[in-house]
DRENFILUM-613091 format. One line per field, with one value per atom (N, C-alpha, C): residue number from 1; residue in one letter; chain; x, y, z. Coordinates in steps of 0.2 Angstrom, whole numbers. Atoms other than C-alpha are relative to their C-alpha. Layout:
<nodes>
n	c(NUM:...)
res	c(A:...)
chain	c(A:...)
u	c(X:...)
v	c(Y:...)
w	c(Z:...)
</nodes>
This chain:
<nodes>
n	c(1:1:1:2:2:2:3:3:3:4:4:4:5:5:5:6:6:6:7:7:7:8:8:8:9:9:9:10:10:10:11:11:11:12:12:12:13:13:13:14:14:14:15:15:15:16:16:16:17:17:17:18:18:18:19:19:19:20:20:20:21:21:21:22:22:22:23:23:23:24:24:24:25:25:25:26:26:26:27:27:27:28:28:28:29:29:29:30:30:30:31:31:31:32:32:32:33:33:33:34:34:34:35:35:35:36:36:36:37:37:37:38:38:38:39:39:39:40:40:40:41:41:41:42:42:42:43:43:43:44:44:44:45:45:45:46:46:46:47:47:47:48:48:48:49:49:49:50:50:50:51:51:51:52:52:52:53:53:53:54:54:54:55:55:55:56:56:56:57:57:57:58:58:58:59:59:59:60:60:60:61:61:61:62:62:62:63:63:63:64:64:64:65:65:65:66:66:66:67:67:67:68:68:68:69:69:69:70:70:70:71:71:71:72:72:72:73:73:73:74:74:74:75:75:75:76:76:76:77:77:77:78:78:78:79:79:79:80:80:80:81:81:81:82:82:82:83:83:83:84:84:84:85:85:85:86:86:86:87:87:87:88:88:88:89:89:89:90:90:90:91:91:91:92:92:92:93:93:93:94:94:94:95:95:95:96:96:96:97:97:97:98:98:98:99:99:99:100:100:100:101:101:101:102:102:102:103:103:103:104:104:104:105:105:105:106:106:106:107:107:107:108:108:108:109:109:109:110:110:110:111:111:111:112:112:112:113:113:113:114:114:114:115:115:115:116:116:116:117:117:117:118:118:118:119:119:119:120:120:120:121:121:121:122:122:122:123:123:123:124:124:124:125:125:125:126:126:126:127:127:127:128:128:128:129:129:129:130:130:130:131:131:131:132:132:132:133:133:133:134:134:134:135:135:135:136:136:136:137:137:137:138:138:138:139:139:139:140:140:140:141:141:141:142:142:142:143:143:143:144:144:144:145:145:145:146:146:146:147:147:147:148:148:148:149:149:149:150:150:150:151:151:151:152:152:152:153:153:153:154:154:154:155:155:155:156:156:156:157:157:157:158:158:158:159:159:159:160:160:160:161:161:161:162:162:162:163:163:163:164:164:164:165:165:165:166:166:166:167:167:167:168:168:168:169:169:169:170:170:170:171:171:171:172:172:172:173:173:173:174:174:174:175:175:175:176:176:176:177:177:177:178:178:178:179:179:179:180:180:180:181:181:181:182:182:182:183:183:183:184:184:184:185:185:185:186:186:186:187:187:187:188:188:188:189:189:189:190:190:190:191:191:191:192:192:192:193:193:193:194:194:194:195:195:195:196:196:196:197:197:197:198:198:198:199:199:199:200:200:200:201:201:201:202:202:202:203:203:203:204:204:204:205:205:205:206:206:206:207:207:207:208:208:208:209:209:209:210:210:210:211:211:211:212:212:212:213:213:213:214:214:214:215:215:215:216:216:216:217:217:217:218:218:218:219:219:219:220:220:220:221:221:221:222:222:222:223:223:223:224:224:224:225:225:225:226:226:226:227:227:227:228:228:228:229:229:229:230:230:230:231:231:231:232:232:232:233:233:233:234:234:234:235:235:235:236:236:236:237:237:237:238:238:238:239:239:239:240:240:240:241:241:241:242:242:242:243:243:243:244:244:244:245:245:245:246:246:246:247:247:247)
res	c(M:M:M:L:L:L:L:L:L:R:R:R:S:S:S:A:A:A:E:E:E:A:A:A:H:H:H:S:S:S:T:T:T:Q:Q:Q:A:A:A:V:V:V:P:P:P:A:A:A:A:A:A:S:S:S:V:V:V:W:W:W:D:D:D:R:R:R:L:L:L:Y:Y:Y:Y:Y:Y:F:F:F:H:H:H:A:A:A:Q:Q:Q:A:A:A:D:D:D:R:R:R:T:T:T:V:V:V:W:W:W:D:D:D:G:G:G:V:V:V:Y:Y:Y:V:V:V:H:H:H:P:P:P:Q:Q:Q:A:A:A:D:D:D:R:R:R:G:G:G:E:E:E:V:V:V:N:N:N:F:F:F:S:S:S:D:D:D:H:H:H:C:C:C:A:A:A:S:S:S:C:C:C:H:H:H:L:L:L:G:G:G:G:G:G:G:G:G:E:E:E:G:G:G:P:P:P:I:I:I:L:L:L:A:A:A:G:G:G:E:E:E:K:K:K:F:F:F:F:F:F:D:D:D:H:H:H:W:W:W:R:R:R:G:G:G:D:D:D:R:R:R:L:L:L:T:T:T:A:A:A:L:L:L:F:F:F:R:R:R:Y:Y:Y:I:I:I:K:K:K:T:T:T:N:N:N:M:M:M:P:P:P:A:A:A:D:D:D:D:D:D:P:P:P:G:G:G:S:S:S:L:L:L:D:D:D:D:D:D:W:W:W:E:E:E:Y:Y:Y:L:L:L:D:D:D:T:T:T:L:L:L:I:I:I:Y:Y:Y:I:I:I:L:L:L:Q:Q:Q:L:L:L:N:N:N:G:G:G:F:F:F:P:P:P:E:E:E:G:G:G:E:E:E:T:T:T:D:D:D:L:L:L:M:M:M:P:P:P:A:A:A:D:D:D:L:L:L:D:D:D:R:R:R:I:I:I:L:L:L:I:I:I:M:M:M:G:G:G:A:A:A:D:D:D:G:G:G:L:L:L:K:K:K:Q:Q:Q:L:L:L:P:P:P:V:V:V:D:D:D:S:S:S:T:T:T:V:V:V:Y:Y:Y:G:G:G:V:V:V:G:G:G:C:C:C:L:L:L:S:S:S:P:P:P:T:T:T:E:E:E:N:N:N:G:G:G:W:W:W:A:A:A:L:L:L:T:T:T:S:S:S:A:A:A:T:T:T:T:T:T:L:L:L:S:S:S:R:R:R:S:S:S:R:R:R:N:N:N:F:F:F:P:P:P:E:E:E:T:T:T:E:E:E:Q:Q:Q:A:A:A:Y:Y:Y:K:K:K:A:A:A:L:L:L:E:E:E:A:A:A:Q:Q:Q:P:P:P:L:L:L:G:G:G:N:N:N:G:G:G:T:T:T:V:V:V:R:R:R:L:L:L:E:E:E:G:G:G:S:S:S:F:F:F:D:D:D:A:A:A:A:A:A:G:G:G:K:K:K:R:R:R:G:G:G:A:A:A:K:K:K:V:V:V:Y:Y:Y:T:T:T:K:K:K:G:G:G:S:S:S:L:L:L:T:T:T:D:D:D:Q:Q:Q:N:N:N:G:G:G:E:E:E:S:S:S:G:G:G:I:I:I:R:R:R:V:V:V:S:S:S:A:A:A:F:F:F:R:R:R:V:V:V:L:L:L:S:S:S:P:P:P:Q:Q:Q:C:C:C:K:K:K:P:P:P:P:P:P:A:A:A:P:P:P:K:K:K)
chain	c(A:A:A:A:A:A:A:A:A:A:A:A:A:A:A:A:A:A:A:A:A:A:A:A:A:A:A:A:A:A:A:A:A:A:A:A:A:A:A:A:A:A:A:A:A:A:A:A:A:A:A:A:A:A:A:A:A:A:A:A:A:A:A:A:A:A:A:A:A:A:A:A:A:A:A:A:A:A:A:A:A:A:A:A:A:A:A:A:A:A:A:A:A:A:A:A:A:A:A:A:A:A:A:A:A:A:A:A:A:A:A:A:A:A:A:A:A:A:A:A:A:A:A:A:A:A:A:A:A:A:A:A:A:A:A:A:A:A:A:A:A:A:A:A:A:A:A:A:A:A:A:A:A:A:A:A:A:A:A:A:A:A:A:A:A:A:A:A:A:A:A:A:A:A:A:A:A:A:A:A:A:A:A:A:A:A:A:A:A:A:A:A:A:A:A:A:A:A:A:A:A:A:A:A:A:A:A:A:A:A:A:A:A:A:A:A:A:A:A:A:A:A:A:A:A:A:A:A:A:A:A:A:A:A:A:A:A:A:A:A:A:A:A:A:A:A:A:A:A:A:A:A:A:A:A:A:A:A:A:A:A:A:A:A:A:A:A:A:A:A:A:A:A:A:A:A:A:A:A:A:A:A:A:A:A:A:A:A:A:A:A:A:A:A:A:A:A:A:A:A:A:A:A:A:A:A:A:A:A:A:A:A:A:A:A:A:A:A:A:A:A:A:A:A:A:A:A:A:A:A:A:A:A:A:A:A:A:A:A:A:A:A:A:A:A:A:A:A:A:A:A:A:A:A:A:A:A:A:A:A:A:A:A:A:A:A:A:A:A:A:A:A:A:A:A:A:A:A:A:A:A:A:A:A:A:A:A:A:A:A:A:A:A:A:A:A:A:A:A:A:A:A:A:A:A:A:A:A:A:A:A:A:A:A:A:A:A:A:A:A:A:A:A:A:A:A:A:A:A:A:A:A:A:A:A:A:A:A:A:A:A:A:A:A:A:A:A:A:A:A:A:A:A:A:A:A:A:A:A:A:A:A:A:A:A:A:A:A:A:A:A:A:A:A:A:A:A:A:A:A:A:A:A:A:A:A:A:A:A:A:A:A:A:A:A:A:A:A:A:A:A:A:A:A:A:A:A:A:A:A:A:A:A:A:A:A:A:A:A:A:A:A:A:A:A:A:A:A:A:A:A:A:A:A:A:A:A:A:A:A:A:A:A:A:A:A:A:A:A:A:A:A:A:A:A:A:A:A:A:A:A:A:A:A:A:A:A:A:A:A:A:A:A:A:A:A:A:A:A:A:A:A:A:A:A:A:A:A:A:A:A:A:A:A:A:A:A:A:A:A:A:A:A:A:A:A:A:A:A:A:A:A:A:A:A:A:A:A:A:A:A:A:A:A:A:A:A:A:A:A:A:A:A:A:A:A:A:A:A:A:A:A:A:A:A:A:A:A:A:A:A:A:A:A:A:A:A:A:A:A:A:A:A:A:A:A:A:A:A:A:A:A:A:A:A:A:A:A:A:A:A:A:A:A:A:A:A:A:A:A:A:A:A:A:A:A:A:A:A:A:A:A:A:A:A:A:A:A:A:A:A:A:A:A:A:A:A:A:A:A:A:A:A:A:A:A:A:A:A:A:A:A:A:A:A:A:A:A:A:A:A)
u	c(4:0:4:-4:7:-2:1:9:0:-1:7:6:-6:22:1:-1:19:1:0:17:7:-6:32:6:-6:44:-1:1:37:5:-5:52:7:-6:65:3:-3:78:0:-1:80:-7:6:65:-1:2:56:2:-1:57:8:-7:76:3:-2:79:-4:4:65:2:-1:69:7:-7:87:-1:1:79:-1:2:75:5:-6:92:6:-7:106:0:-1:114:6:-6:125:3:-3:137:-3:3:128:6:-5:138:-3:3:125:-6:6:111:-5:6:94:2:-2:103:4:-4:113:-4:4:99:-1:0:94:-6:6:78:0:1:72:-8:7:56:-5:5:46:-2:2:47:-4:4:40:-7:7:26:-4:4:21:-2:2:22:-6:5:11:-7:6:-3:-2:1:-1:-2:1:-1:-7:7:-17:-5:5:-26:0:-1:-20:1:-3:-13:-3:2:-20:-6:6:-37:2:-2:-27:6:-6:-11:0:0:-16:-3:1:-21:-7:7:-40:-1:1:-37:3:-2:-31:8:-7:-13:4:-5:2:1:-2:7:7:-7:22:5:-5:32:1:0:39:5:-5:50:-2:2:40:1:-1:40:7:-7:58:4:-3:63:-1:2:55:5:-3:65:8:-7:82:5:-5:97:-2:2:87:3:-1:91:-7:6:78:-3:3:76:-5:4:68:-7:6:55:-4:4:51:-3:3:49:-6:6:37:-6:5:27:-3:3:25:-3:3:21:-6:6:8:-5:4:1:-3:4:-12:-3:2:-20:-6:6:-36:2:-2:-26:7:-7:-8:3:-4:4:-4:4:-9:3:-3:2:6:-6:16:6:-6:34:2:-2:37:-4:4:22:2:-2:28:7:-6:45:-1:1:38:-4:3:27:5:-5:42:4:-4:51:-5:4:36:0:0:37:7:-7:56:-1:1:50:-4:4:37:4:-4:51:6:-5:61:7:-6:75:1:-1:82:0:0:80:7:-7:95:-1:0:99:-1:1:97:-6:6:82:3:-2:82:-3:2:82:0:0:79:7:-6:97:4:-3:101:-3:3:89:4:-3:100:7:-6:115:-2:2:105:-2:2:104:-5:4:90:3:-3:98:-2:1:96:5:-4:104:7:-6:116:4:-4:123:-4:3:120:1:-1:117:-1:1:117:-8:7:101:-3:3:89:2:-2:94:-6:5:84:-3:1:83:3:-2:85:5:-5:102:4:-5:115:7:-7:134:4:-4:148:7:-7:166:4:-5:180:-2:2:175:6:-6:187:-1:1:189:2:-2:189:0:0:191:-6:6:173:-4:4:167:3:-2:167:-2:1:167:1:-1:166:6:-5:182:0:0:185:-7:7:166:-2:4:155:-5:5:143:-6:6:128:-6:6:112:-6:6:94:-1:0:91:-6:5:75:3:-3:87:3:-4:95:-5:3:86:4:-4:92:0:0:95:7:-7:110:4:-4:114:2:-1:113:6:-5:125:7:-6:137:3:-2:137:3:-3:141:7:-7:156:5:-5:163:1:-1:161:5:-6:175:-2:1:176:0:0:175:6:-5:185:-3:3:173:1:0:172:-7:7:155:0:0:153:-6:5:143:-3:3:131:-5:5:120:4:-2:122:0:-1:129:6:-5:140:6:-6:157:6:-5:167:3:-3:180:0:2:175:5:-4:188:4:-3:195:-4:4:181:-4:4:171:-7:6:154:-6:6:136:-3:4:127:-6:6:110:-3:3:101:-2:2:95:6:-5:106:0:-1:113:5:-5:124:2:-3:136:5:-5:145:2:-1:143:3:-3:150:-6:5:138:1:0:134:-6:6:122:-1:3:112:-2:0:114:-6:5:99:1:-1:106:8:-7:124:2:-2:132:7:-7:150:-1:-1:153:6:-7:171:4:-4:182:6:-6:196:-2:2:194:6:-6:205:-2:2:203:4:-4:208:7:-7:226:1:0:231:3:-2:233:7)
v	c(-6:0:6:-6:17:5:-4:29:7:-7:47:3:-2:57:2:-2:64:-6:6:47:-3:3:40:4:-4:54:2:-3:56:-2:2:48:4:-3:60:3:-3:65:7:-7:83:3:-3:94:3:-2:99:7:-8:118:1:-1:117:-2:2:108:4:-3:116:8:-7:134:1:-1:132:1:0:131:8:-7:150:5:-5:157:-3:3:144:-1:1:143:-4:5:128:0:1:124:-6:6:113:-5:5:97:-7:5:85:2:-2:84:-5:4:76:-7:6:62:-4:4:56:-5:5:45:3:-3:57:-1:2:49:-7:7:32:-1:2:23:1:-2:24:7:-8:43:1:-1:43:-3:3:31:5:-5:43:6:-6:58:-2:2:49:0:-1:48:7:-7:66:3:-3:71:-2:3:60:4:-3:68:8:-7:86:4:-4:90:-3:3:78:4:-4:88:6:-6:103:-2:1:95:-6:6:80:1:-2:89:3:-2:92:6:-5:106:6:-7:124:0:0:119:-3:3:115:-7:7:97:1:-1:94:-5:4:84:2:-2:86:6:-5:99:7:-6:114:1:0:110:1:0:106:6:-7:122:5:-5:132:0:1:124:-2:2:119:5:-5:127:2:-1:128:-5:6:119:-2:3:108:5:-4:121:5:-5:133:-3:4:120:-1:1:115:6:-6:133:2:-2:136:-4:5:121:1:-1:124:7:-7:143:0:-1:141:-6:5:124:-4:0:117:7:-7:132:2:-2:131:1:0:130:0:0:135:-1:1:129:-5:4:117:-7:7:101:1:-1:98:-1:-1:100:-7:7:81:-2:2:79:4:-4:93:-3:3:85:-6:6:68:2:-2:77:2:-2:85:-6:6:68:-4:3:61:3:-4:75:-2:2:70:-7:7:52:1:-1:58:3:-2:67:-4:4:52:0:0:56:-6:7:40:0:1:34:-3:2:30:-5:5:21:4:-4:35:5:-4:46:7:-7:64:4:-4:75:8:-8:94:3:-3:98:-1:2:90:5:-3:101:6:-6:116:-2:3:105:-3:4:97:5:-4:105:-4:3:102:1:-1:99:-6:6:88:-5:5:72:2:-2:81:6:-4:92:7:-7:110:4:-5:122:7:-7:141:2:-2:149:4:-4:158:7:-7:176:4:-3:188:-4:3:175:5:-4:184:-5:4:177:4:-3:180:-3:3:178:3:-2:180:0:-1:186:6:-5:198:6:-6:216:3:-2:220:5:-5:235:-3:2:232:6:-6:243:4:-3:247:0:0:245:-4:4:232:-8:7:213:-4:4:199:-5:5:189:-6:6:172:-1:0:171:-7:6:157:-1:1:149:4:-4:160:-5:4:153:5:-4:159:3:-3:171:-2:2:163:-6:5:150:3:-3:162:5:-4:169:6:-6:187:2:-2:186:0:-1:190:-6:6:172:-3:2:168:4:-4:182:-2:2:176:-7:7:158:2:-2:166:3:-3:176:-6:6:159:-5:5:149:2:-1:147:4:-3:157:-5:5:150:3:-2:153:3:-3:162:8:-7:180:2:-2:189:8:-7:206:3:-4:219:6:-6:231:4:-4:245:4:-5:257:-3:2:252:4:-4:260:-5:3:253:4:-4:267:-3:3:261:-7:7:243:-4:4:237:-5:6:220:-3:3:216:-6:6:200:2:-3:205:-5:3:198:5:-4:204:-4:3:200:5:-4:205:-4:4:200:-3:3:188:2:-3:195:-5:4:187:4:-4:196:-5:4:185:-6:6:170:1:-2:179:2:-1:180:7:-6:196:1:-2:203:7:-7:219:1:0:223:4:-4:227:0:0:222:-1:0:224:0:0:220:-3:2:219:-6:5:202:1:0:205:6:-5:220:-2:3:209:-7:6:195:-5:5:179:-5:4:171:-7:7:152:0:0:149:-4:3:144:-7:7:125:0)
w	c(0:0:0:0:-4:6:-6:10:-1:1:12:2:-2:13:7:-7:30:4:-4:37:-1:1:28:3:-2:34:7:-7:52:5:-4:59:-1:1:52:6:-6:65:1:0:60:0:0:64:-7:7:48:-2:1:50:-1:1:51:-7:7:35:-6:5:25:-1:0:30:-4:3:23:-8:8:5:-1:2:7:2:-1:13:-2:1:9:-8:7:-8:-1:1:-12:-7:7:-26:-3:3:-38:-2:1:-40:-3:3:-47:-5:5:-61:1:-1:-62:-4:3:-73:5:-4:-58:5:-4:-50:7:-7:-36:4:-5:-29:-1:0:-25:-2:3:-32:5:-5:-16:1:0:-16:-6:5:-33:0:-2:-28:4:-5:-14:-4:4:-26:-5:5:-39:4:-4:-25:1:-1:-21:-6:6:-39:-2:2:-42:4:-5:-27:-1:-1:-29:-7:6:-47:-6:7:-60:-3:3:-62:-5:4:-69:-5:4:-76:-4:4:-86:-7:7:-102:0:0:-98:4:-5:-85:-3:2:-85:1:-2:-79:-6:5:-91:1:-1:-94:3:-4:-82:-3:3:-94:-7:7:-111:-1:2:-121:3:-2:-116:7:-7:-98:2:-1:-98:-2:2:-108:6:-5:-94:6:-6:-80:-1:2:-89:3:-3:-80:7:-7:-64:5:-5:-48:3:-2:-40:5:-5:-26:-3:3:-38:-2:1:-44:6:-7:-26:3:-2:-21:-4:4:-35:1:-2:-32:7:-6:-14:1:0:-16:-4:5:-30:-1:1:-29:6:5:-28:-2:2:-38:5:-4:-27:7:-7:-10:0:0:-12:7:-7:2:5:-5:9:2:-1:8:5:-4:20:-5:4:14:-3:3:12:-6:6:1:-6:6:-10:-3:3:-11:-4:4:-16:-7:6:-29:-5:4:-36:-3:2:-37:-5:6:-47:-6:6:-59:-4:2:-61:-4:3:-65:-6:6:-77:-6:5:-87:-2:2:-88:3:-3:-76:5:-3:-68:8:-8:-50:2:-3:-39:6:-6:-23:7:-6:-10:-1:0:-5:-2:1:-11:6:-6:4:-1:1:6:-1:1:8:-7:7:-9:-5:6:-19:-3:3:-21:-3:3:-27:-7:6:-42:-5:6:-59:-4:5:-71:-7:6:-88:-4:5:-104:0:1:-108:-4:4:-120:4:-4:-106:1:-2:-99:-6:6:-113:3:-2:-113:1:-1:-106:-6:5:-118:1:-1:-121:3:-4:-110:6:-6:-96:5:-6:-79:4:-2:-73:6:-4:-60:0:0:-59:5:-5:-47:-3:3:-52:3:-2:-50:-5:4:-56:-4:4:-70:-6:5:-82:-7:7:-101:-4:4:-116:0:1:-117:6:-6:-99:6:-5:-86:-2:1:-85:7:-5:-73:-2:2:-74:6:-4:-65:2:-2:-66:1:-1:-60:-7:5:-73:2:-1:-75:2:-2:-66:-1:0:-67:7:-6:-54:5:-5:-47:4:-5:-40:6:-6:-28:4:-5:-13:2:-2:-10:7:-7:8:3:-2:19:1:-1:23:-7:7:4:-3:2:0:4:-4:14:-3:3:6:-7:6:-11:1:-2:-3:1:-2:3:-6:5:-13:-5:4:-25:-7:6:-41:-6:6:-59:-4:4:-74:-7:6:-86:0:1:-92:-3:2:-93:-1:2:-101:4:-4:-90:-4:3:-98:4:-4:-92:5:-5:-78:7:-7:-60:3:-4:-47:1:0:-51:4:-3:-43:6:-6:-31:1:-1:-33:-5:4:-46:4:-3:-41:6:-5:-29:-3:2:-29:1:0:-34:-3:2:-37:-5:5:-53:-2:3:-59:-5:6:-75:-5:6:-92:-4:4:-102:-7:7:-118:-3:4:-132:-5:5:-143:-3:4:-156:5:-4:-144:7:-6:-129:5:-4:-114:4:-4:-105:5:-5:-91:-1:-1:-93:7:-7:-75:3:-4:-64:7:-7:-47:0:-1:-41:7:-8:-24:0:-1:-18:6:-5:-9:5:-3:-4:-4:3:-7:-4:4:-14:-3:3:-26:0:0:-25:-5:5:-42:1:-1:-43:-3:2:-45:-7:6:-63:0:0:-67:-4)
</nodes>
């Protein structure tokens, strides 16, 4: 017999509030993808029950909600972390009573959606702390996000011939992945830099900030295959940048 999520998870050692609240302020380094077998079959079974009870009437083709599998659904979420999908489902669903399920039920429902989209099961449970580390991507790898997506990046603020750029930049991510809280900014400050370069466009206050480690958010642009950000938000994380040592 399939069990409800709340029943199945009632013996969790960590109080629910402590693990779920982290999804709204902590930002981890992504190190897995949905192709790495991130959930187990019983979780998807429980999610299927939740989906049938609370989601199917809208999302199986005859209702007002979109189909939660296939290319259109995937394109909307590719490049996101599972945290973003979880937060969206919890905040907005079911449409007639948002937030009415418990957190474990929302997690199991998300896992069933992963199964619907053909992502493989694994050998360990998907837990709340894992969500921010897992990227949604296609079997052919991570591709550049669509132009005009709202993204963010972290890097060293560096002058160029025509303005400013992020050097030693991290891979650009959709901004809805990132909760703009003080705790999350602290986590970004501590995370390692990357090896990319991202052109910065638009107006922002760079005076006296050359060489700082900065967070930038804005619309993704593309110029001859080179990514840029049309900046809408800008924040210094550390006054000095420490790029990775050359290999």
